[in-house]
C-alpha positions in Angstrom: 42.2 -31.9 -12.2 42.2 -28.3 -12.9 39.4 -27.1 -15.5 42.0 -25.2 -17.7 44.4 -28.0 -17.7 41.7 -30.5 -18.7 40.6 -28.1 -21.7 44.4 -27.7 -22.8 45.0 -31.5 -22.7 41.9 -32.2 -24.5 42.4 -29.4 -27.0 45.8 -30.8 -27.6 44.7 -34.8 -27.7 42.0 -33.7 -30.4 44.3 -31.4 -32.4 41.7 -28.2 -32.2 42.4 -24.7 -32.8 40.9 -21.9 -30.8 38.2 -21.7 -33.0 37.3 -25.1 -32.8 37.2 -24.8 -29.0 34.8 -22.0 -29.5 32.5 -23.9 -31.7 32.5 -27.1 -29.3 31.6 -25.0 -26.6 28.6 -23.1 -28.4 27.6 -26.7 -29.3 27.4 -27.4 -25.5 25.3 -24.1 -24.9 27.8 -21.6 -24.0 28.8 -18.9 -26.3 32.4 -17.5 -25.7 34.7 -15.2 -27.3 38.1 -15.7 -29.1 40.0 -13.7 -26.3 38.3 -15.8 -23.7 39.2 -19.0 -25.2 42.6 -17.9 -25.5 42.9 -16.6 -21.7 41.4 -20.1 -20.6 44.2 -22.0 -22.5 47.1 -19.8 -21.6 49.2 -21.2 -18.6 49.0 -20.0 -15.1 52.2 -18.3 -15.5 50.7 -15.9 -18.3 49.4 -12.6 -17.3 46.3 -13.0 -19.9 45.5 -16.4 -18.1 41.8 -16.7 -17.0 40.6 -19.3 -14.8 38.0 -21.7 -16.7 34.9 -22.0 -14.9 32.7 -25.3 -14.4 30.2 -24.1 -16.6 33.0 -23.5 -19.2 34.4 -27.0 -18.8 30.9 -28.7 -18.9 29.7 -26.9 -21.9 33.2 -28.0 -23.9 32.3 -31.7 -22.6 28.8 -31.3 -23.6 29.7 -29.9 -26.9 32.2 -32.7 -27.7 29.5 -35.1 -27.1 27.2 -33.4 -29.7 30.5 -33.1 -31.9 31.4 -36.8 -31.7 27.8 -38.4 -31.5 25.3 -35.9 -32.9 22.5 -34.2 -31.2 20.2 -36.2 -29.2 16.7 -36.7 -30.9 13.7 -36.1 -28.4 10.3 -37.4 -28.7 7.6 -34.8 -29.5 6.9 -32.8 -26.5 9.8 -34.1 -24.5 11.6 -31.4 -22.8 15.7 -31.5 -23.0 17.2 -32.7 -19.8 19.0 -30.1 -17.5 22.7 -30.3 -18.2 24.9 -31.7 -15.7 28.0 -29.9 -14.5 31.2 -31.6 -14.5 32.0 -30.8 -11.0 34.3 -33.7 -10.2 36.9 -36.0 -12.1 34.2 -38.7 -12.1 31.8 -36.6 -13.9 34.7 -35.5 -16.6 35.4 -39.2 -17.1 31.9 -40.0 -17.8 31.3 -37.2 -20.3 34.4 -38.4 -22.1 33.3 -41.9 -22.0 30.1 -40.8 -23.8 31.5 -38.3 -26.3 33.9 -41.4 -27.4 31.3 -44.1 -27.3 33.7 -46.2 -25.0 32.9 -49.5 -23.4 34.6 -50.9 -20.2 37.5 -52.4 -22.4 38.1 -49.2 -24.2 38.5 -47.3 -21.2 40.9 -49.7 -19.6 42.6 -49.7 -23.0 43.1 -46.1 -22.9 44.3 -46.1 -19.2 46.7 -48.8 -20.1 48.1 -47.1 -23.0 48.4 -43.9 -20.8 50.7 -46.0 -18.4 48.2 -46.8 -15.7 46.6 -50.1 -14.8 43.1 -50.5 -13.6 41.1 -53.4 -12.9 37.3 -53.6 -14.2 36.0 -53.4 -10.7 38.0 -50.3 -10.1 36.9 -48.7 -13.3 33.1 -49.6 -12.4 33.4 -47.9 -9.1 34.3 -44.6 -10.7 31.1 -44.5 -12.4 28.8 -45.6 -9.8 26.4 -43.1 -8.1 27.9 -41.0 -5.2 26.7 -42.4 -2.2 26.9 -46.0 -3.3 29.1 -48.2 -1.0 31.4 -49.2 -3.8 31.6 -45.5 -5.3 35.3 -44.2 -5.5 36.3 -40.7 -6.4 38.1 -40.3 -9.5 41.7 -38.8 -8.8 43.5 -36.5 -10.8 45.8 -39.4 -11.6 43.5 -41.7 -13.2 42.2 -38.7 -15.2 45.6 -37.6 -16.2 46.5 -41.2 -17.3 43.2 -41.3 -19.3 43.6 -38.3 -21.3 47.3 -39.4 -21.8 46.1 -42.5 -23.3 43.7 -40.8 -25.5 46.3 -38.3 -26.5 48.7 -41.4 -27.5 45.8 -42.9 -29.5 44.6 -39.8 -31.3 48.3 -38.2 -31.9 50.2 -41.1 -32.4 54.0 -40.3 -33.1 55.8 -41.4 -36.2 58.8 -43.4 -35.3 61.6 -42.7 -37.5 64.2 -45.6 -37.5 
């Protein structure tokens, strides 16, 4: 899935303003101006559209983890781990799982809420190490349904009637 689309959908799901996106990215170690955030969040057809980099998406996801769960405490003398870039949908899904502190059933519930059925075995294959014989690549559709389910949970619509 395209980085800009992931950022736009997560921004909507989390009811964030541009300044919130900017703050989360800075938590993830990437300072970005308000103008750059607007460019990233514009639609592709807009002349001010700017393509989001993997580094920007990763910074947002890492910042989201810190925003939702708090900064990781390191033992004295321990160096912070090197940031892992979200270069694949599998990694994006993994970082979202960490940020929202989801277990297997929570992930399956969000996927089901988004309109997609996945078995536990299929889900665990998405989180295996690349190269493992049961590793499966996370398609755009799975990520789209997961974020859709997350959106339905975080932004429920008021049913009148």
